[in-house]
C-alpha positions in Angstrom: -6.8 5.7 -28.6 -10.1 7.6 -26.2 -11.3 11.3 -26.6 -12.3 11.9 -22.9 -14.2 14.5 -22.1 -13.5 16.5 -19.2 -16.1 17.7 -16.6 -16.1 21.3 -15.8 -14.4 20.6 -12.2 -11.8 19.2 -13.9 -10.6 21.7 -16.4 -8.3 23.3 -13.8 -6.4 19.9 -14.7 -6.1 19.8 -18.1 -5.2 23.6 -18.1 -8.9 24.5 -19.5 -8.9 21.9 -22.5 -12.3 19.9 -23.5 -11.0 17.2 -24.0 -7.9 15.1 -24.6 -6.8 12.2 -26.3 -5.9 8.8 -23.9 -4.0 5.8 -24.9 -5.9 2.5 -23.3 -7.5 -1.0 -24.0 -9.9 -0.3 -21.3 -11.8 2.3 -19.0 -9.4 1.4 -16.3 -6.1 1.9 -18.5 -7.9 4.9 -19.9 -8.2 6.6 -16.3 -4.6 5.5 -15.6 -3.0 7.2 -18.0 -5.5 9.9 -17.4 -4.0 10.4 -14.0 -1.0 10.1 -15.4 -1.0 13.0 -18.3 -3.5 15.0 -15.6 -2.4 14.3 -11.5 -5.4 14.2 -9.8 -7.8 13.6 -12.1 -8.0 10.1 -10.9 -9.9 11.8 -7.4 -12.7 13.0 -9.6 -13.7 9.9 -10.8 -12.4 7.2 -8.6 -13.0 6.3 -5.2 -11.5 2.8 -3.7 -10.7 1.7 -7.5 -13.5 2.0 -8.4 -15.6 4.6 -10.1 -17.4 7.0 -7.4 -21.0 6.3 -7.0 -23.5 8.7 -8.6 -21.0 8.9 -11.8 -21.5 7.2 -14.6 -18.9 6.4 -17.5 -20.2 7.0 -20.8 -17.9 4.7 -23.7 -18.8 5.6 -27.2 -23.3 6.0 -27.6 -23.5 4.2 -24.0 -23.5 3.9 -20.0 -21.1 1.1 -19.3 -22.0 -1.7 -17.7 -18.7 -3.2 -17.5 -17.2 -0.8 -15.2 -13.2 -0.9 -15.2 -12.9 -3.3 -18.1 -14.8 -1.8 -20.7 -12.9 -2.3 -23.9 -12.0 0.1 -25.8 -12.0 -0.1 -29.3 -9.3 1.5 -31.6 -11.5 3.7 -33.6 -10.9 6.7 -31.1 -14.3 5.9 -29.3 -15.8 9.5 -26.9 -15.5 8.6 -23.1 -17.5 11.0 -21.0 -17.9 10.7 -17.2 -21.2 12.5 -15.9 -23.5 11.9 -12.8 -25.7 9.0 -13.2 -29.2 10.3 -13.1 -31.5 8.1 -11.7 -35.2 8.2 -11.2 -38.6 6.8 -11.7 
């Protein structure tokens, strides 16, 4: 089960909740289940079935490099969706 932190723009979908517990074995399942629990959530996170450009998924303490297939551990992994930061 993942502890998903809800970005401010999505909190209107979650009745103001800052975080929610969502089941899933990988990031795709977590997002699918988040959408089932809070319709419209996937529109904020996905475009054409993948993470929106400019949005990063942080699983645990690292930005995912495996995308939607990133494994979610059984021990309450934290998931954050944040604007991607680029620079040089």
